[in-house]
ZADO-307264 format. One record per residue: residue number from 1; x, y, z of N, C-alpha, C in turn. Coordinates in Angstrom, 1 decimal. Atoms other than C-alpha are relative to their C-alpha. Example, Ala and Ser with C-alpha at 12.3 -4.5 7.8 and 13.67 -1.06 7.14 Angstrom:
! residues 2
(node 1, (0.9, -1.2, 0.0), (12.3, -4.5, 7.8), (0.9, 1.2, 0.0))
(node 2, (-0.9, -1.1, 0.0), (13.7, -1.1, 7.1), (-0.8, 1.1, 0.8))
This chain:
! residues 52
(node 1, (0.8, -1.2, 0.0), (0.0, 0.0, 0.0), (0.9, 1.3, 0.0))
(node 2, (-0.9, -1.2, -0.1), (3.1, 2.3, 0.3), (0.0, 0.7, -1.4))
(node 3, (-0.2, -0.6, 1.3), (3.1, 2.9, -3.5), (-1.3, 0.5, -0.6))
(node 4, (1.3, -0.4, 0.5), (-0.6, 3.7, -3.9), (-0.2, 1.5, 0.2))
(node 5, (0.2, -1.4, -0.2), (-1.5, 7.3, -4.5), (-1.4, 0.2, 0.6))
(node 6, (1.3, -0.2, -0.7), (-4.2, 8.1, -1.9), (-0.5, 1.4, 0.0))
(node 7, (0.4, -1.4, 0.1), (-4.5, 11.8, -2.7), (-1.4, 0.0, -0.6))
(node 8, (1.4, 0.0, 0.5), (-8.3, 12.4, -3.2), (-0.1, 0.7, -1.4))
(node 9, (0.0, -0.7, 1.3), (-7.5, 14.6, -6.3), (0.9, -0.7, -1.0))
(node 10, (-0.9, 0.6, 0.9), (-5.4, 12.0, -8.0), (-0.5, -0.1, -1.4))
(node 11, (0.6, 0.1, 1.4), (-7.8, 11.8, -11.0), (0.0, 1.4, -0.7))
(node 12, (0.1, -1.4, 0.6), (-7.5, 15.6, -11.7), (1.3, 0.2, -0.8))
(node 13, (-1.1, -0.3, 0.9), (-5.3, 16.8, -14.6), (1.0, 0.9, 0.8))
(node 14, (-1.1, -0.9, -0.6), (-1.9, 18.3, -13.4), (0.8, 0.8, -1.0))
(node 15, (-0.7, -0.7, 1.0), (-0.5, 19.4, -16.7), (-1.0, 0.8, -0.9))
(node 16, (0.9, -0.9, 0.7), (-2.0, 22.2, -18.9), (-0.8, -0.8, -1.1))
(node 17, (0.7, 0.7, 1.1), (-2.8, 19.8, -21.8), (-0.5, -1.4, 0.3))
(node 18, (0.4, 1.3, -0.4), (-3.5, 16.7, -19.8), (-1.5, -0.3, -0.2))
(node 19, (1.4, 0.2, 0.1), (-7.2, 17.1, -19.7), (-0.4, -0.2, -1.5))
(node 20, (0.3, 0.1, 1.4), (-7.3, 17.6, -23.5), (0.4, -1.3, -0.5))
(node 21, (-0.5, 1.3, 0.5), (-5.2, 14.5, -24.2), (-0.9, -1.1, 0.6))
(node 22, (0.9, 1.0, -0.6), (-7.3, 12.4, -21.8), (-1.3, 0.0, -0.6))
(node 23, (1.3, -0.1, 0.7), (-10.5, 13.6, -23.4), (0.1, -0.6, -1.4))
(node 24, (-0.1, 0.6, 1.4), (-9.2, 12.7, -26.9), (0.2, -1.5, 0.1))
(node 25, (-0.2, 1.4, -0.1), (-8.2, 9.3, -25.7), (-1.2, -0.8, 0.6))
(node 26, (1.0, 0.7, -0.7), (-11.1, 8.4, -23.4), (-1.4, 0.6, 0.0))
(node 27, (1.3, -0.7, 0.0), (-13.9, 10.9, -24.0), (-0.1, 0.8, 1.2))
(node 28, (0.3, -0.9, -1.1), (-15.4, 13.3, -21.5), (0.1, -0.8, 1.3))
(node 29, (0.0, 0.6, -1.3), (-14.9, 12.6, -17.8), (-1.5, -0.2, 0.5))
(node 30, (1.4, 0.2, -0.6), (-17.9, 11.2, -15.8), (-0.3, 1.1, 1.0))
(node 31, (0.4, -1.0, -1.0), (-19.7, 13.1, -13.1), (1.0, 0.2, 1.1))
(node 32, (-1.1, -0.1, -1.0), (-16.8, 12.4, -10.7), (1.3, 0.6, -0.5))
(node 33, (-1.2, -0.5, 0.6), (-14.3, 13.8, -13.1), (1.0, -1.0, -0.4))
(node 34, (-0.9, 1.1, 0.4), (-12.8, 10.4, -13.9), (-0.1, -0.4, -1.4))
(node 35, (0.0, 0.4, 1.4), (-11.8, 9.5, -17.4), (0.0, -1.5, -0.1))
(node 36, (0.1, 1.5, -0.1), (-13.1, 5.9, -17.7), (0.1, -0.7, -1.4))
(node 37, (-0.1, 0.6, 1.3), (-13.1, 5.4, -21.5), (-1.2, -0.8, -0.4))
(node 38, (1.1, 0.8, 0.5), (-15.5, 3.5, -23.7), (0.0, -1.4, 0.6))
(node 39, (0.1, 1.4, -0.4), (-16.8, 0.3, -22.3), (0.4, -0.3, 1.4))
(node 40, (-0.5, 0.2, -1.3), (-15.6, 0.8, -18.8), (-1.1, -0.7, 0.9))
(node 41, (1.0, 0.6, -0.8), (-19.0, -0.2, -17.4), (-0.7, -1.2, -0.7))
(node 42, (0.6, 1.1, 0.8), (-19.8, -2.9, -20.0), (0.6, -1.3, 0.4))
(node 43, (-0.5, 1.3, -0.2), (-19.4, -6.6, -19.6), (1.1, -0.3, -1.0))
(node 44, (-1.1, 0.4, 0.9), (-16.3, -8.2, -21.1), (-0.5, -1.2, -0.7))
(node 45, (0.4, 1.1, 0.8), (-16.4, -11.1, -23.5), (-0.5, -1.2, 0.8))
(node 46, (0.4, 1.2, -0.8), (-16.8, -13.7, -20.7), (-1.4, 0.2, 0.6))
(node 47, (1.4, -0.3, -0.6), (-20.1, -12.0, -19.6), (0.1, 0.4, 1.4))
(node 48, (-0.2, -0.4, -1.4), (-18.6, -11.2, -16.2), (0.0, 1.5, 0.1))
(node 49, (0.0, -1.4, -0.2), (-19.1, -7.7, -14.9), (1.4, 0.5, 0.5))
(node 50, (-1.3, -0.6, -0.5), (-16.1, -5.4, -14.2), (-0.1, 0.1, 1.5))
(node 51, (-0.1, -0.2, -1.4), (-15.0, -5.3, -10.6), (0.1, 1.5, 0.3))
(node 52, (0.0, -1.4, -0.4), (-15.6, -2.0, -8.8), (0.5, 0.2, 1.3))
């Protein structure tokens, strides 16, 4: 657990263009400001749901 970033703002962009790059890669952030990408909440090929 020593190497886990526990800062509550860890998902926020820290570089001027980081939010733009993340939006281009993963789409707009969700209501929590997290860039989840397409299919983050969808089932995978096995039919199992993603762990949360």
